[in-house]
Steps between C-alpha positions, in 0.01 A plus 500: 500500500723197529833515344445190283185655347689829418789303340247307295314820374849663417616193301168482317514874415863473385424206283186662340698827440785296333266314273313827405808720434677216304834634591616157626442174319195311628700188585761703705223664699339158567824332606589812714160480678548130573843585636360756741225259609767243574706763690187566719474116569863493607457801731228299683233765523222385728206498261696453175490160323782265602743347250319166534156660427645664196659182380161322528336772295756477224463119490124521468347324196334824371827699433659185350187456269523852392865476423420182294238679312736782413768250384234319280371825354857614425576171331191520278587864413854419405404200289253727301211264541240766577638722220476215252137450598427868438634484144179320407288781617580699188304253299186586704506873427265457195216409736463877613583670816232368740543129406872528493502686837286224652742222384806699610366561850401144558840389397667742727274411788564133454882550501479724803309233695803260498804728482587839639316778315800728480689321229180433298420874490858602430539250198167618363576878507688509166266236343185705604667825363561334164152340482343829581623647183366215305155542656515880446446586867713682756719259707353611825171329388708166524745558770268605772265197446801264495600634843150455649471150341824385651370608851162325437681174405733521795199492733375170381764261629726467802820564302357771290657774713755493782250655743276197469774277600617724787126509630484126471816462714366740760171302522684175566720655775244734660487463883151660502347224285720198568257266309499706181644305209708675216321589181466236219628551148160592357318612816492868369366393157133502611532864581777624273354346174169682518684827577736435212216433256314816617829711470584372154157542356493852639841581336390359169163671498586838636888515493536665150269787609616558854875434474731805418669546174865509558745437221810715503730297721381170360596605155853572617518162671359315197755656267780407732380136541494455131869618448779242479863569591794311353768410762789264550582232765815298561508138598725492807787235547325314771150524361266204543375586142826372346430191287120556494316582177292818463175314505583338840572827689243727663570793272339316213158498665514841674226738413615826346853360413622376170847371411620668166845358470794327673843650433793264558862608456381810314285307247136464480370139506287436186370165624166431658523687834260270675752217451806704583702391812619790705867540585687715741531866378227467249319828440119496486328768296154548663182694404305581817196687596523711813367226734694238315817691558432509869432129507798398295735690737398273786586173308816321596784396266576818311573857576422827327839664446702806411847550389634586835370173676588241222737673259262440221349784294136495432354513148491868392243667279765523215528123503136415536245670276126440494328512160151417376457283187203338315471162336429547126230289328767332284755443788655159526428519884132459461343193693839442681571544863798698614666183602435328167631799310814519707420877528756566770786306334433640143447878582667528840175669622288440809121536462346699796137502382292371220180699420218308314260751385455731812588219753842479654623147528767465786472132602744230373581686178713217378194296433 
């Protein structure tokens, strides 16, 4: 056996083992593997790719297109566009399981045809778990079809999956078929669309009977996703948020994040928060769902803090108490918004949730 072939098999085995054992981060393994390949290029092994050949591979249009698709998918995920679209699915649950499943799978397949299917499925996981309770079915009856629908949709267009783009790039650069042209955007549609239709119809007709009933883990995930956590953040001295109003910063439109209060010089601001201009060392009191807490930590301009880092004490449970109250039929607050009633200024209280009947209202409580 040639030494180059042995080295290639050893590197492949080590990479697969590292991915499977998960003892090392995936990106560390990938970068380490690339470094070893570059080392082999520098050693000048006879039948090993040269540095020039490797650089040509990295500048191919296929990897660049795949990178662009991942960036686009990440941007759509961070902006919450897909998640906002799925909010409307709750209105369709009254149609029944089969009609609702059909519309859900069509929406998933359509999204997966134009963006990477991984963020689509990840975003829909908590949504599907919550909707399964509304429909009265185990969440596995929705989660597994969503996974298949994303695969079906990805097979309908060139940019549906990264493998399609890679295959198109190999077709254009193939030395065996030099006259072969790369795939067009909708060249796969004539094959993928019928397969998608057959697959979705099969899932809708037979899915409820054939799919397993698994619920225990999904219940835990659903309970966690519904929880909200109150935390604090500090506007840093060189923050780009200084001088901007709340409504003009990204946190105001973030999914799963709500601004409860702004504390300045130890005092709560009782004015309309949306018009408040941020200053250095302002403390933001936030209510975040688990995913929202992860997203907000990646935003620039403020930091989550502790006493050791900034010399500022966080609000303790003895200073902040959560209570539940009910508006009486004869209350003077009836028919008024929180802003109109100057609720924060009059009572020095922050409203976390308003419950109308059995429905929790958590969006723009001031209005």
